N, C-alpha and C positions, 0 to 999 in steps of 0.2 A: 504493500500500500504505500502511496506517495506520502512524504511528510511536508506538512505546511509549517509556517512560521508559528512558533509558540508565543502564547501571551504569558506575561509574568503572572506568577501566583503566589499567594501569601496564605498562611494558616489562618482560617476563619472567614476569608473572603476570597471569591474566586479572581477577582482582579484588583489591581493596585489602586485605581482611582476612578473617580466619575468620568475623567476625560477618556480613560481607557475604555470604560463602558460605553460611552457615546460612539467610540470607534467601532467596537465589536457588534453593536447592534445595527450598523449600517449594512446595507446589502454587500456581499462579497464580490468583488470585481472579478470577472472572468469565470464565474460559476453559472452553469446552466440553471436558469431561473426555475425551470420545472423540477429540478432536483435539489435545489438549495433549500436550507432551513428557512422558516419564516421569521423575519427579524422580531415581529411582536411576540412570537413564541419564546424566542431566545431572551428578550427583554424581561418577559414574565418569569422565566426560570431564574434569572439572576437577581431579580428584585424579590421574589417570593420563596425561592429555593424549591419550588415545585412547578411542574409543567405537565399535567396528566393529560395523555391524548394529544400532545403537541407534535408538530412536525419539525423535527431537528435534523433531518436527513442531511448528510455531507457536512455537518457542523464540525468546527475545529475546536476541541476541548483538550488538546494535548497539554499534559502537565497541570491542568486546572485542578483546583480544589472544590469537588461537588460531593464531598463527603456528607452523607445523611440526606441528599436531595431526593425528591420523588419525581421519577421519570416513567412512572407506570402507564402502560398502554401507548406510549410515544413511538413515533416513527423516528429511529435513529439509524437507519440504513446508511452504511458507508461512512457513519461519523467516526471521527478520530479522537480517541480517548487515550493515546499513548502516554504512559507514565503518569496518568491522572490519578488523583486521590479520589476513590470511589467507595471508601469504607461505608458500609451500611446503607448505600444508595439503593433506592427501590427501582428495579428495572423490571418488575413483574409484568408479564404479557407485552413487554416492549418488543419492537421490531429492530433488532441489532444485526441483521443480516450484512455480512461482510464488513462489520465494524472493526476498527483497530483498537484493541484493548491491550496490546503488548506492554508488558512490564507495568501494567496498571495495579494499583492496590485496591483490590476488591474484596477485602476481608469482610465477611458476614454481609455481603451484598446480596440482594434478593433478586433472583432471575427466574422466579417460578413461572412456568409456561412462557417464557421469553423465547424469541426466535433469534438463534445466534448461528444460523446456518452460514458456513464458510468464515466465521469470525476469527480474528487473530487473538487468541488469548495467551500466546507463548510468553513464558517467563514472568506471568503475572501471579499475584497473590490472591488466590481464591479460597483461603482457609476459612472454613465454616461458612462458605457461601451457600446459598440455597438455589440449586439448579434443577429442582424436581419438575419433571414433566416439561423441560425445556427442550428445544430442538437444537442440538450442537452437531448436526450432521456435517461433516467435512470441516469442522473446526480445528484450529491448531491450538492444542493445549500443552505443547512440549515444553518441557522444563518449568512447568508451573507448580506452585505450592497448593496441593489440594487437601491438606490436612483437615479432616472433619467435614469436608464438603459433602452436600447432599445431591446425588445425581438420581434420586428415586424416580423411575419411570422415564428417564431422559432418553432422547434419541441421540445416540453417539455413533450413528453409522459413518463409517471411514474417518472418524475422528483420529487426531494424531496425539497420543500420550507419550510419546518418546521422552525418556529420561524424567518421568514423573513418579512420584511416590503415591501409589493407590493402596497403601496398607491400611489406612484409616478413614475410608470414605464408604458411603452408602451407594451401592449400585443396584439396589433391589428393584428388579423389573426393568433395568435399563436395557436398552438395545445397543449391543456392541458389534454387530456384524460388520466385518471388514475394518474395524478399528486398528490402529497400530499401537500395540502395547509393547513392542520390542524395546528392551533396555529399561522398561519401566519396574519399579519395585512393587510386588504384589502381595496380597494376602489371600488365602484360601477362602476366607469369608467373602471377600470382595467378588472373587470369580464365581462362587457357587450361587450367588444371588443375581447374577447378571445372565443375559442371553449372549452367547459368546460365538454363535455360528459366523465363520468367516473371519474371526479375529486374527490379528497378526501378533503372535506371541514367539516370534522367531528369537531364539536364544534366551528366552525368559527363564528365570530360576523359579521352578515349581516343585523343587524337591520336597518330598514328604506331604505335599499338598492332598487335602481330601476333596477330590473332584468326582466322587461317586454319583454316576447318572447324569453328569454335566453334558450339555449339548456343545460340542466343540466341533461339529461338522463343518468341513471345508475350512478349517482354520490352518494357520501356518505355525506348526510347532517345531520347524526345522532347527536342529541345534539346541533345542530347549533342554534344560535339566529337569527330568522327570523322575529322578532316582527316588525310589521309595514311595512315590505318588500313588494314591488310591484312585484308579480310573475304572473300578468295577461298574459295569453297566453303562459306561460313558459312550455318547455318540461321537464316533471319530471317522465318520464316513466322509471321504474326500479330503481327510486332513493330512497335511504333509508333515511326517515325522522323521524325515530323512535326517540322520546324524544326530537324533535325540538320544539322551542318556536314559535308558529305561531300566537300568539296574535296580533290582528289587521293587520295581513298580508292579502293581496289582491290576492286571488287564482281564480278570476273569469276567466273562459275559460281555465285554466291551465290543462294540461294533466298529471294527478297525477295517479301513480300506488301505492295507499296506501296499505301497509301491514297490517295496523290496523287502527282503527278509531282515529284520532289525537285529543288531548285535545286542548283546546284554543278557544277563540271566533274569527275566521277568517272570512274573507268576501268571499262569493261565492253565486252563483245563484242556483235556484231549479234544473236547468238542469245539473249543475256541481255535486251537491250532488247526483242526480240520476245516473249519468254516474259513479261516484266513487262507488256508491252502486252496479251497475252492475259489475264492476270489481271484487269487494269482492265476489259478489255472484258467479261469474264464478270460483273463487278460492276456493270455499266451505266455505266461512266465512259468514254464513247466518246471524248471530247476528250483525256482523259488517255492512253487507248490510242493514239490517233493521234499524240500527242506522242512516245511511245517508239517506235512503228513508224517515225517519221521519223527519230529518232535511229538506229536500226538501219539504214535506208536510206541515211544520210549515210556509213555505214561499207560497206555492200554495196548499191549503187544497183540492181543487176539481180537482187536476191533476190525471185523471183516469189512465194514464200510470203508474204513480208511485204507486198509490193504487194497481194496479195489480201486479206490480213488488214486492211490499211488500208481497202481497198474495203469489206469487210464493216462495219467501224466507220462509215464514211460511209453505208452502206446503212441501218444501224441508226438513224442520224440523219435518214433520209429524204432524204438528199442523193444522189439517184439518178443525176444527171449526173455527179457526182464519183465515185461507186461504179463506174459503167460505165466511166469513163476509166481507173480503176485496172485493171479486169478486161482491157480491151482492151490496155492497156499490157503486162500480164503475158502475154497471148496473143501479142503481138508478139515478146516476148523468147523465149517457149517456147510453140509452138503446140499442143504435147501436154500441157499443164498442165491436167488435167480440173477441178481446183477452180474455175478461172477460168470455164470455161463453165458449170459447175453454178451459181455464184453469179450469174453474169450471168442465167441462167434465173430465179433467185429475184427479181431486180430486175423482169424481164419479168412475173413472176407478180404481183407487187405493183402493177405498172401495168396489170393486167387484160389483158395480152397473152399469152393462153394458148398460142396456136400458137407464137408466139416462145419462150416458156418451154419447151415440149416439144420444139422443135428444139435449144435449148441444152442440155437434159438428154440429148438423143440424142448430141450432139456430145461431151458429157463421158463418156458411156458408150462411145463410140467410142474415145476416148483411153484409157480404162480400164475394161475390161469388168468389172472387179471392184468397181466403185465403187457400193457399196449405197446411198449417200446419194442418188446421181443417180437410181437406179431409184425410190427412195422418193418423192423430190420429183415425179418424172414421174407417179407413181401419183396424187398428190394434185392435180396439174394435170388429169389425166383425170377425177378425181372431180369437179372443178369443172364439166366438161364433160358429167358424168353418163354417162361411157363406162366402165361398171363392169366389162366384161369386161377392158379394158386395165388398170384398176386392180388387179384380182385378179392379172393376169399380172406386172405390174411389182412388186407388193408381194411376191408369191411369190418373184420373183427376188432381191429384196433380203433376204428371209428366208433363202433358200438361202445367200447369202453371209455373212449375220450372223443366226444363229438366236435372238439375243437382242434383236433390233430392235423395240422396243416400238412405235414410230411406224408401222412397216410393218404389224404385226399389227393396230394400230388402224384404219388406212385400209382394210385388207382386211376388217376387221369391219364398216366402214361400207358398203362395197360389197356384201358378202353380205347385209347387213340390207336394203339398197335392192333387191336381187334377190329377196327373200323367203326366203332361206336364213337363218332365224332361229337355227337350231342352230349353223350354221357361224359366224355372227356372234358367238353366245355363246362358242364355243370360242376363237375369236380374241381376244375380250375377255379371257378367262382368261389367255391368253399374254402379252397386252400388259401386264396387271396384274402378271403374275408377273415380268415383265422390268422393270417401273417402277411400284412401287405408289403413287406420287405422281402418276399421270398422269390428270388429271381427264377429258379426253376419252375415255379407255379405260372409266372407270367409267360415263360417260354412255352410251357405245355398248352396254355390256354390260347396263346397266339397261333400255335400249330393247329390246334382244333378249329379255331375261327377261319384259318386259311383254308382248310379242307371243306369248311361249310360255306365257302364262298363269300367271306367278308374280309378281303385283304386290307382294307382301310383300318378296321378294328384290330386285325392281326398285326398290322405295322405298329400300332400304339402299344400293344402288348409286348411286342419284341423290342421296341424302344426302351420300354420300362425294364425288361430283363437285361439289356445291355447297360443301361444306366446303373443297375445294381451290381452287375458283373461284367466288366469290360472284356474279360477274358473268355467269355462264353462264346466259343467259335460257332456252335451250331445256331446260335441266335442271329448271328450276322448272315449265315447261309439262309434261314428261312425268312429273315427280312428281305433278303434278296429276291426270294421267290415271291413274296407278297408285292414287292415293288415292281417285278416283272408283270404280275397279274394286273396291277394298276397302270401298266404301260409306261412306267418310269424306269426306262432301260438304263440310262446313264447312272441312276442311283442304284440299280441292281448291280451293274458292273462294279461300282465302288464297293459295295457290300462283299461281292465275291473276291475282290482284290484284298479286302480286310481278312476274309477267311484264308486265303492262300498265303498272306504275309505271316499268318500264324501258324498254318499247317499246310505245307506245300504238297502233302500227299492226299489232299481232300479231292478225290476224284469228281464227286458231284458238283463242286464249285466250278471246276473247269468245264465240265458238261454244260451247266446252266449259264455261265459266263459266255459260253460259245452261242448259246440260244439268244442271249441279250445282245451280243455283237451282231448275230444274224439280222435282228430287228433293226439295228443301227446301220445296217448294210456295210458292216465292216467285215467282209468275208475272209480276208487273210487272218485276221485275229481269231474268228470264229473257228476256221479250220485248224489253226495251231492248238487252240484249246481243246477242240474234239480229239485231236490226235493224242494230246497229252492225257486226256480223260480215258481214251481206249487204253493206252499203255498201262495206266494206273488200274483200271477195272481188271485187265488181264492179270497184273501182278497180285491183285486181291481176289482173284477167282470169282469175280462178279460177272459171270457170263451174260446174264440177262441184260444188264445195263450196257455192258460192252457192245452186245448186238445192237441195242437201241442207237447208240452213238455211232456205231459203224454204218447204220442205215442212213442216218443224217448226213454223215460224210460222203457216202455214195451218192446220195441224192444231189448235193450241191457240186459234186465234182464231176458228175455225169455230163456227157456233151448234150448242150442245149436245155439243160434242167433249170427250171426257175425255182429258186428257193421258196418254200411255202412255210405258213405259220402253223401247220396242223401238227404240232409237236406237243408233247405233254409239258405243261408249265409247272408242274410240281414233281419232285422226284422222291423216291423212298428215303427214309432216314438213312444218313450216312453210316 
């Protein structure tokens, strides 16, 4: 805030003489009249020591002695009170937005329900001041003396408390989200009575604090000293505790969103370590997840759920022997634990042992007939075998158990498509997307069904969405090329086939159909080159039917006097 020329002040009187008073009540030169204080209000204040509901915005009271004055309900926005004596001054319900109160003496001042949004209170004396229900959002209180101050119910959102002593203040019900309390001196009573979501406590000393059940979600506790702290049941979701000292801390039941495995010997139960492991697993940190699972197993060595979870992390790392060892260990402890069989089936599936996978899913279902995931996984294994009747049966059972199972609707949609039931595939696509609107495969399968039902425009929209969700889905580019061809957007179709072939040069159907698009664009050399490449690939893949179709096209256009025609299929079988 810019500093203006100070008026001389003396104890007991704001200004030195009547002459000075005459000067200060005159309008201030160079100040926007719409924003300047009203001279008559300033005069009233100085003559009576009170000006309730006055407009003194942008006023200059730097170093003035206004101790005990009544400025309640007044507009003091952008006013300058730097280094002023404001002891016991009444600012209740006043507007002090962006006011400069730096180094002011505000001992026992009353700011109840005042607006101090963005005000500068740095290095001021606010001891025993009443700031209850005030708005101090974005205010700077760094270096201030807050001994005995009352912040009950105050809005301290994004306020700066750097280098302040908060050990003897009341923050009961105060809102401290996003506030900066780094380098502040704190007491556990202060913190337990405040709302601390998003607060900055970087490097704070909270050793041995009792923070049982406190909401510290999204706070910054990086580098904080939490040694011996009681954080039982605390909400630490989204909280950064990187580098924090947790030695001896009690984290039993705490909801912690660990970004990495913390160091230190802290107290927690097996269920806590397992839960934190699951959080890291979902974030893709498999090694971190395993570290937590092993901490859990050090407390409960025969916990089959944790053993299987560790196996799942090993499976995600493609350590299939390690994963199988964990699943087998779980089965040895509890032969009726269905998830162990189900996940062993997944390993077999990844190893292309479809029969072994199907057998394991069957064992999981035998152990737990209501295990929808096992039915769904077996349906996908049957799909890989092109056993679409069994796909539909298992997917339908999974859906009976869980009517919102998007993956089961999706695999049933795939099976119905392959059996030529395009309407059924479309309906299952709708249900899959209703259950999970971010499911790329579901948009892809619904798009294919719409294309076969003669709706290439809506098919294009679905395939656009599938690609938006998964840019690496090669088949989606191919089918969008088919849809664009059917819409006679041949240049766009060529671009999609280009995208397919840049990702998979062995995609014979893309050469085949890019050739058809080139034919419609009357670019016959390119069409012929693509068809020749398609024939070579189809032959290599032993796809004699498609090889013959393309060969017929090639013979047609290369025969003497033959006019190319458009009576060719505009969709191809699945690649």
